[in-house]
N, C-alpha and C positions, 0 to 999 in steps of 0.2 A: 657611602657605597651604596650600587643599585645592581635589582637583579633586571636581567634576562628571561623572558621564558617562553620555550615556543609549544604553540596552540595552533601551528596550522594543518597538520595533518590530516589527514579524512579516516584514519581507522578502519585502513584496511584489514587486517588480522582478524582486528576483533569484529566487523562488520560484516564482512565481506562483499564488499560495495554496492549494501542497501542505500540511494538515493535519497532518503532520508532518517539515517543517522541521526541527530544529532549530532557535536562539535567533544569528543572522550572530556573535554575540561568540563563541562556543565553537567555529566553523569553525577548521577546525589547519591548520596552515604549514608543514611541516618540525620537524610533534611537537609544534606548543602552539598553543593555540589563539589568539587574537585577544589572548581577558582576559588570558591570564597572558602574553601577552608587555607590555600596558599596564601591569599592574602590577609589572613590571619596571621597567617604562620610567620609571613613575610616582616606586617606590618610590627612582629614580636622583636625579630630583633633587634631594630633600626635601623634597616636597610630604606634606605632616603625612596627607593619609588620603584618600578616596577613600569619597564617596558614585554609585551605582552605581542608578540609576531603572533600575528592571524590568516588565516589562507579559507581553507573548506566552513565556509555554512561562517562567513563571520561578523555579519549583520546579529547572528542570532547571539555572539557570543559581547558584543557589544551592550550591545541591548543590556544582558545578563551584568557586567559590567554596571551597566547605568547604576541601576535600577538596585546594588549593593552603595550605592551613594559613595565615591572612596574621593569626593574631595577631589579632582586632579591625579592619584596618587601614581593611575595605569594610563597611558601613552603606547598606540598602537605601528603598530608596520603590520606591511600588511606585504603580502607574499604570495604574486598573482599563482606562479611557479610550483605551490602547492605540494603539487604530486609527483615533486622530484626527489631527490635527497636530503634528509634534513641537514648539509652544510647550503644550501639555498638561504634557509627560513633564519638561519643563523647571520647569512650575508648580509642578508635587510638588514641585518642591523648590529653593521659594519660603523654604524659612525656611532651610538654608544659604545663597542669594544673600542672604541678607540679615542672616547670622552675623556681623558685623564683620570677615572676615577676605579677605585677596586669593583670591579665585578663579578655578582655571582651570578653563574646560569643552572637554569633549570629547565627539566621535561615539565609540561604539563600533564604528567599523565601514571603517577604519584598519588598514592594515596600512604600518608605515612604520620609519624607524629611528631609534634612541632617539635620537637627537638633533634632532630635527622638530623632538621636548619639549623638550628640554634650553632650543635657544636662546630657546624661546619662555618657558620658564621667569626665566634665564639676561638675558634684557631689560630695560634701562637704563629700554625704557617703559612706564611702567605697564596704561597698557592698549593693550593688543600682540592682532595680529590673525597668526598663521603665515603664508608666504603664499607662493609659487611663481610667478612670471614666466612659465612655461614650460605656459600654461594648453591645454588643444585646444576648438577651438574649439566652437563650438557655445549651446544655451541651457543645457545639461545645469550646465557647475560653477560654482560657488556665485563670481561675481564676485571682488574687489578691484582700485577703479581708484583711481585716485592722482593727486592737483592738487600741484602741490611736494613731490613726495616722502611725500604725507600720505593716507591710504584721505580719499577724497570724496563715492563710493558704496560700495552695496554690493546685491549680488543674482545673481540668476541673467541676469535681462533684465536690461541699462542700457541710458543713450542723457545723449549729452552728446559733448563735446570734454575727454580726458583724459590724461596726459601718458606714462601705463602703467598698465598693468595687468595682473596673474596673476588666479593661483586659489585660494579657502580652501582649504589644506586639513583644515580643520573643531576646529580649534582654538583656541580666547581666552584671554586672561588681562586679567581685571579685580580694579581695586582694592574697595575693601568700597563706596565712596559708589556706585561706576558698576554693580558690579553690586546695589547696589539700588535705582539706577533700570531693569536690564537686569525684574526685580520687579514694578515696576510695572508697567512697560507690560505685559506680562506680566496682568499683573490682568486690565489695561484692556482687552487681546483675550477676557480668558474674559467678560466684562462685558459683550464687546458683538459678539458673532457673531465671533468670531475664536478659535474653538478648534479647522478646521483651518487654519490658517494656519501653515508652518513658524516656529521660534525666528529662522531666517535675521531674516525680514521685522522683529521688534523690535532685532534689533542695528542693522539699516538703518537704523529712524529713528532712532535712537544719530546713528549713524555721519557721516549726513546733518544732525540736526537744532544735532549740540553744535558750539561752535567747533570752524575745520579747526585740528587738529595733536589735538588730546583723543584722537586712538588714533593707535597708529602703527604697522608691522609689524616681522614677523622671517622674516627672508629666508629660506629654507632649499630655496633651486632648486636647488642642489648635491644635495640631500639624495636620497635612491630612497626613494617613499613614493605609496600609491594604497589612495583609497576604495570598497568593493566593492557598487557598488550592485544590477549586470548579470553575466548569467554566463559572460561574459569577459572581467571583471573580477579575477573566481576565478584564471581561467584567467594573468590577468596577473603578478598577483600571486608563485603559483607559480612561474611560468616566468621574470617578469622583474624583479621588487622585490625576492623572498624571496632570489634570489643577489646581485644588486646591490648588499643589506641588507649579505651577507657581504664580496663582496669590499670593501666602505668600510673592516668594522669589522678588516679581516684590515692592509688601510693604518694602521693604529689602533697 
């Protein structure tokens, strides 16, 4: 099993266009950067390697990885068009998606207890979305909507009636065949004016169009995590999520 992580973006909503801002994956919490925490969690699951898609201030991220002495665990894919949609970044890693291995997709801007990733990797569900039923209201969270206990809709803005819904944590596990289908959808975006679309749109098409039960969920509702998109998310991560992670670990 291999991992792909998107870490190419400029963090516009967080930094407001500050050209001196560091990549979000280099934000520090408790004396460790997000990328350092990611690497520890990824290695703990037995994932074989990480492909990191970089763009904005890529040299800083490369230097940070080098300083962590990862012994070739991390490889890099450059996205020169990192100001476009996240679909472009994931499309840059299409060779990994088509590489014949199970793939775990990860957003880089998440602070989480390592079991959030661990439950996804260990799940018996072949194609699996991380899921938190404690969802904030509004259009910002990416929603996983369930019918008969399995995903039937996926996206920020959804309609229809569902049995339940929760927030997507930003992690996704795919079989080799499904990873290849995702790469095909991204190819279509690139060829048909979809370069500014988020990668979630490609996942949404698969969830909606494939038979019910093709995708499942790994429920992490009892574990602390947060995505970091806005300045208030940094405060939440530092003052609430990080202590909650420590508290869970102290009980382990």
